[in-house]
Structures are given as C-alpha cells and as structure tokens.
N, C-alpha and C positions, 0 to 999 in steps of 0.2 A: 504494500500500500504506500502511495506517495501523497504527501501533504504539500499544498501550495499556500503560501502566505503572501498577500499583496497589501502594501500599506505605503504611506507617505512619511517622509521625514523633512524637517525644516531646520535650516541654519543659515548663516550669513557668509557671503563671500569676503575674504580678507582684502581683496583688491578694491572693490567699489562699494563695499558694505551693503550690497543689495541682498534681499531675502531670496534664498534658493529653496525651491520645493522639489524634492526628489521622489521619484516613484521607485519602490523597492519590490522585488519579487524573489522569493526564496522557495525552493523546492527541496524536500528532504523526505527520507523514509522515517525519520525520527520526529517525535512530537516536540514542538517548541511552545512554551507558555507565552501567550501574547503579551503578558506583562513584561517580558524581556524586551520587546520592541518599545514599549513605553519608557523603560529605563534608559534605553539608548537615546530616545528623543529627548528626555529630560537632561541627559548629559550634554547634548550638543545644541540645544535650542538657543541658548544665548551666546554661543561661541562663533568665532570666525574660522571657517574651515574650508579647504578646497574639497571638491568632490572625491578626489583620490584618497584624501585622509578619511573622509566619511566611509568610503568603501573598505579601507583597511580596518577601521574600527568595527564595522559590521562583520567582516570576515573573521577577525580575531574573537569577537564576542559570541559568534554563532558557529562554533567549530564543528557542529554536527550537521551542517547543511550539505546538500549535494550540489545545488547550483545557487548562485547569488547574482542578481542583476540590479544595478543601480542606474537609473536614467535621470539626467538633469538637463535643463536648458539654460544656457548662460550667454547673454549678448547674442541671442538668435542661433546659437550653435547647440545642437543636441549632443550630449556627451553620454556614452554608454560604457559602464564599467561592468565586467562580467568575470565570473570564475566558475 
C-alpha cells in the first residue's frame, strides 16, 4: 500500500523577502503523522529560506519517504525539486 500526502508550505525568500508558497507531494509505503508537516511549517514560517534549503529540511525530516516533490514559483520561474 502506498500513501500520498499533498500539502503547502510557506516561507520567505532571502533575496527579495517575498512570500513563497510551495506545493509538496510525498509518497511512501510508511504512514506519516500529518502533525509532522505542521511542525515543519511552524519551523520555517517566519524564516528566510531558499527552496533548496526547504527541500533538504523536508528530506532530512521525513527519512521514511519514497518520493518527495517540492514545487515553487519565484519571479515567474517554476522550480521543481525532487528525490
């Protein structure tokens, strides 16, 4: 059985201080408590982080995932980070 988790994360860009909203999708054969996603959001909400940093934080914090996709748009450019 595979589980898919889709949610959004919000933080700010260190360069122009704009608010970035990221679409996250995680698939895994393991169960993840959704409260874990809220903990990550709380950790980054008021921070200035690049998408790549958010991706690495997710990857490290959710070690039992099979796939992780983080999609963001910044200055009209869609950026996709995947593992």
